[in-house]
C-alpha positions in Angstrom: 163.1 72.7 78.3 160.3 70.2 77.5 157.2 71.7 79.0 155.1 68.5 78.4 157.5 66.4 80.5 157.5 69.0 83.3 153.7 68.8 83.5 153.7 65.0 83.5 152.7 64.3 79.9 154.5 62.8 76.8 152.3 64.1 74.0 150.3 67.2 73.0 146.6 67.1 73.9 144.7 68.3 70.9 146.8 66.9 68.0 144.1 64.5 66.8 141.4 67.1 66.8 143.6 69.8 65.1 144.8 67.4 62.4 141.3 66.1 61.7 139.9 69.7 61.2 143.0 71.4 59.8 141.6 71.7 56.3 138.5 73.5 57.6 140.6 75.7 59.9 142.9 76.7 57.0 140.0 77.5 54.7 138.0 79.5 57.3 140.9 81.4 58.8 142.5 82.3 55.4 139.2 83.8 54.2 138.3 85.7 57.3 139.3 88.8 59.4 140.1 88.7 63.1 140.4 91.1 66.0 142.2 89.7 69.1 141.7 91.7 72.3 144.3 91.1 75.0 146.5 89.5 72.4 149.8 90.1 74.1 149.2 88.0 77.2 150.3 84.4 77.2 147.1 82.9 75.9 146.5 85.9 73.6 149.9 85.4 72.0 149.3 81.7 71.5 145.9 82.4 69.9 147.4 85.1 67.7 150.1 82.8 66.4 147.5 80.0 65.7 145.6 82.5 63.5 148.6 84.1 61.9 150.2 80.9 60.7 146.9 80.1 58.8 147.2 83.4 56.8 144.1 85.4 57.6 142.9 88.2 55.4 143.1 90.6 58.4 144.5 90.2 61.9 144.5 93.1 64.3 145.8 92.7 67.8 145.0 95.0 70.7 146.7 94.9 74.2 147.5 97.4 76.9 151.0 96.0 77.3 153.3 97.8 74.8 156.3 95.7 75.7 154.6 92.4 75.4 153.2 93.5 72.0 156.7 94.2 70.8 157.8 90.7 71.8 154.7 89.2 70.1 155.6 90.8 66.8 159.3 89.7 67.1 158.2 86.2 67.9 155.8 86.0 64.9 158.4 87.5 62.5 161.0 85.1 63.8 158.8 82.0 63.7 156.5 82.6 60.7 157.7 85.6 58.8 155.0 87.6 56.9 151.6 87.2 55.4 149.8 89.0 52.6 146.9 89.9 54.9 146.6 93.0 57.0 148.5 92.3 60.2 148.7 95.2 62.7 149.1 95.6 66.5 147.6 98.5 68.6 148.7 99.3 72.2 145.3 100.3 73.6 143.3 99.9 76.7 139.9 98.4 75.7 138.2 100.5 78.4 139.5 103.7 76.9 138.1 106.4 74.5 141.0 105.6 72.2 139.9 102.0 71.8 136.3 103.2 71.1 137.7 105.5 68.4 139.7 102.6 66.9 136.5 100.5 66.7 134.6 103.4 65.2 137.3 103.9 62.5 137.1 100.3 61.3 135.5 97.7 63.5 134.9 95.3 60.6 135.8 91.8 61.7 134.4 88.4 61.1 135.7 87.1 64.4 136.4 89.0 67.6 138.3 87.1 70.3 138.6 88.5 73.7 141.5 87.2 75.8 141.8 90.2 78.2 141.3 89.4 81.9 142.5 90.0 85.4 143.3 86.3 86.0 144.9 86.2 89.4 143.2 85.0 92.6 145.4 87.4 94.5 143.7 90.4 92.8 140.8 90.1 95.2 143.0 91.1 98.2 141.9 94.8 98.1 138.6 96.4 97.0 140.2 98.6 94.4 141.9 95.9 92.3 138.8 93.8 92.8 136.7 96.6 91.2 139.1 96.7 88.2 138.7 92.9 87.9 135.0 93.4 87.6 135.5 96.2 85.0 137.9 94.1 82.9 136.3 90.7 83.2 132.6 91.7 83.0 131.9 95.2 81.8 134.7 95.6 79.2 133.6 92.2 77.8 130.0 93.3 77.6 131.0 96.6 75.9 133.1 94.8 73.2 130.3 92.4 72.5 127.9 95.3 71.9 130.4 96.8 69.6 130.8 93.5 67.7 127.0 93.3 67.4 126.8 96.9 66.0 129.4 96.2 63.4 127.9 92.9 62.2 130.6 90.6 63.5 129.9 86.9 62.7 131.2 85.4 65.9 132.5 86.5 69.4 134.8 84.3 71.4 135.7 85.0 75.0 138.0 83.0 77.3 136.6 81.9 80.7 138.3 79.7 83.3 137.9 76.4 85.0 137.5 78.4 88.2 134.1 79.6 86.9 132.7 76.1 87.6 131.4 76.2 91.2 133.6 79.2 92.0 135.3 79.7 95.4 137.2 82.9 94.6 136.3 86.3 93.2 138.2 85.8 90.0 136.3 82.6 89.2 133.0 84.2 90.2 133.7 87.3 88.1 134.2 85.0 85.1 131.0 83.1 86.0 129.1 86.4 86.1 130.8 87.3 82.7 129.3 84.1 81.3 125.8 85.2 82.4 126.3 88.5 80.6 127.5 86.5 77.5 124.3 84.5 77.6 122.2 87.6 77.4 124.1 89.0 74.4 123.9 85.6 72.6 120.4 86.6 71.5 122.1 89.0 69.0 125.4 87.3 68.1 126.9 83.9 68.1 129.2 83.5 71.2 131.4 80.7 72.3 133.9 80.4 75.1 136.4 78.1 76.7 137.3 76.9 80.2 140.6 75.4 80.6 143.4 74.5 83.0 146.4 76.5 84.1 148.6 77.5 81.2 152.1 76.2 82.0 154.7 79.0 82.4 152.2 81.7 81.3 153.1 85.3 82.4 152.6 85.9 86.1 152.0 82.2 86.9 153.8 80.4 89.6 155.7 78.3 87.0 156.7 81.5 85.2 157.9 82.6 88.6 160.3 79.6 88.7 162.1 81.1 85.8 162.4 84.5 87.5 163.6 83.0 90.7 166.4 81.1 89.0 167.5 84.1 87.0 167.5 86.3 90.2 169.1 83.5 92.3 166.2 83.3 94.7 164.6 80.3 96.4 161.8 78.2 94.8 158.6 78.3 96.7 155.5 76.2 95.9 152.4 74.7 97.6 152.8 71.0 98.1 149.1 70.1 98.6 147.4 71.6 95.6 147.1 69.5 92.4 146.3 71.3 89.1 145.8 70.4 85.5 148.1 72.2 83.0 148.0 72.9 79.3 150.9 74.2 77.2 150.7 77.7 75.7 150.2 76.2 72.2 147.4 74.0 73.5 145.7 77.0 75.0 145.8 78.7 71.6 144.5 75.7 69.8 141.6 75.3 72.3 140.5 78.9 71.9 140.7 78.8 68.1 138.7 75.5 67.9 136.0 77.0 70.1 136.0 80.3 68.1 135.8 78.6 64.7 133.6 75.5 65.5 131.7 76.4 68.6 128.0 76.8 68.3 126.1 79.6 70.1 126.7 79.5 73.9 129.1 76.5 73.6 131.8 76.3 76.3 134.8 74.2 75.2 137.1 72.4 77.7 139.8 69.8 77.7 138.5 66.3 78.4 139.8 64.8 81.7 141.5 61.6 80.7 144.8 59.8 81.1 146.2 62.4 78.8 145.7 65.3 81.2 147.4 64.6 84.5 146.8 66.3 87.9 150.2 67.3 89.3 151.3 69.5 92.3 153.3 72.7 91.9 155.9 71.1 94.1 156.3 68.1 91.8 156.7 70.4 88.8 159.3 72.4 90.8 161.3 69.2 91.4 161.2 68.2 87.7 162.1 71.8 86.7 165.1 71.9 88.9 166.4 68.5 87.8 166.0 69.7 84.2 168.4 72.5 85.0 170.8 70.1 86.8 169.9 70.9 90.4 168.6 68.7 93.2 165.9 70.4 95.4 167.0 71.1 99.0 163.9 71.2 101.2 164.0 74.1 103.7 162.0 74.6 106.9 161.5 78.4 106.6 161.7 81.4 104.3 164.7 82.7 106.2 166.6 79.4 105.8 165.8 79.4 102.1 167.0 82.9 101.6 170.2 82.2 103.5 171.1 79.1 101.6 170.6 80.4 98.1 174.1 81.9 98.0 175.8 78.7 98.8 173.7 75.7 97.6 173.7 76.2 93.8 177.5 75.8 93.6 176.9 72.3 95.1 174.3 71.4 92.6 171.4 72.1 94.9 168.6 74.7 95.1 166.8 75.8 98.2 163.0 75.0 98.1 160.2 75.8 100.4 157.2 73.6 99.9 154.3 74.6 102.1 150.6 73.8 102.6 148.1 76.2 101.0 146.1 78.5 103.4 145.4 81.5 101.3 142.0 83.0 100.3 140.4 81.6 97.2 142.3 78.4 96.6 140.1 75.6 95.3 140.8 72.2 96.7 140.2 70.6 93.3 139.7 71.6 89.6 136.6 71.0 87.5 135.6 72.3 84.1 131.8 71.8 84.4 129.1 71.3 87.1 126.7 68.4 87.6 123.8 70.3 86.1 125.4 71.3 82.9 124.7 69.4 79.6 127.7 68.0 77.9 128.7 66.9 74.4 131.6 64.5 74.8 131.3 62.9 71.3 132.1 65.7 68.8 135.8 65.8 69.4 138.5 63.4 70.6 140.0 65.5 73.4 137.6 68.5 73.6 134.4 68.4 75.6 131.6 70.9 75.1 129.1 72.4 77.6 125.8 73.1 75.8 123.8 76.0 77.1 120.3 77.1 76.5 119.3 80.8 76.2 118.4 81.3 79.9 119.3 84.2 82.1 117.8 86.5 84.8 117.8 89.9 83.3 116.8 91.5 86.6 119.9 90.1 88.2 122.2 91.4 85.5 120.5 94.9 85.8 120.9 94.8 89.6 124.6 93.9 89.3 125.2 96.7 86.8 123.3 99.4 88.8 124.9 98.3 92.1 128.4 98.5 90.7 127.7 101.8 89.1 126.5 103.2 92.4 129.7 102.1 94.1 131.9 103.6 91.4 129.9 106.9 91.3 130.4 107.3 95.1 134.1 106.3 94.8 133.6 104.3 98.0 133.0 100.6 98.4 134.2 97.6 100.4 135.2 94.1 99.5 132.4 92.8 101.7 129.8 94.7 99.7 131.1 93.3 96.5 131.2 89.8 98.0 127.6 90.2 99.1 126.6 91.3 95.5 128.4 88.3 94.1 126.4 86.0 96.4 123.2 87.5 95.0 124.4 86.7 91.5 125.7 83.2 92.3 123.6 81.9 95.3 125.9 78.8 95.8 129.1 80.9 95.6 131.5 79.2 98.0 133.8 82.0 98.7 136.6 81.1 101.1 138.0 84.0 103.1 141.0 83.0 105.2 142.4 86.5 105.8 145.7 85.4 104.1 146.8 86.2 100.6 149.5 85.1 98.2 151.2 88.5 98.4 152.1 87.7 102.0 154.3 84.8 100.9 157.6 84.6 99.0 
């Protein structure tokens, strides 16, 4: 299945930039050591493969998902074979004592790339998962940066999200707060990051869900009024590697918005996806109708679909990679833009956030409302949209 065609494009986005800088990429990667944290997720796997195929001296990959790690190794062996460098994977939780012991035992890396995240907007539906999102996206990130500083790491890269620009949901806001913590640590280590669009068919995404629905013979459901930008998994890996290797301190890389990167609705992708599989979409009026028809329609070359307006908490009406008050470098690369940041942060705010979250965790009692209030203190123009409806209440 051609992912590029499904997302409305006919060519890869970063080919010119990668080709132009390939010699430097090969030289730097082949003479360096790397730690990839969260390396078994969709973006993490893509980044790991981009590093592996350029034959690094050392490549260690950490992820909490044992199963995804196994698939990553099988994929690499099947695609690229082997390298002379030290390639190992470790099934560890980066918030654990075991991970800290792992870092104490070695910890010597030129580049540390952190791809771990709770990335779903739906994770803000309850206060407990929301607190874990803060731990993973903010405090685990800060911890691994401090470890990198202690061990003399040359460069730290961390993935952010387009949803951190003028955030309207807690996931995007947690990543924006993470960026504030990154800025503070940039006094002591070179840090770069990336904001980018939805990764097409990444684990847990709606498009990945299309595959699951077909395999399980279930209806296809998608919002019809939300347009999003998409990059392929390989493009996500290329973007992260380019930022990691070539980004200057506090640089945020993002895909340039041009005719090469098209806005497209999830419903439009669903139609293209079904036609690629040989089915015509059959538009249903309700969930019940869609569930009932899934047993009979596929035999007729049709698939039941429910395309609905979006009314759930945290959905942004449009996507943006930067805000009006951010300084941009749009000249250095053909299809990559860069947000240039100065060393500016409010330490009292970061300390307040840390102490308030610690108090909540120590008491083992907190509410979503209290966390939202704290986020508003950190991001005064935080446009959180609470509708009382969440994605888990839909098919």
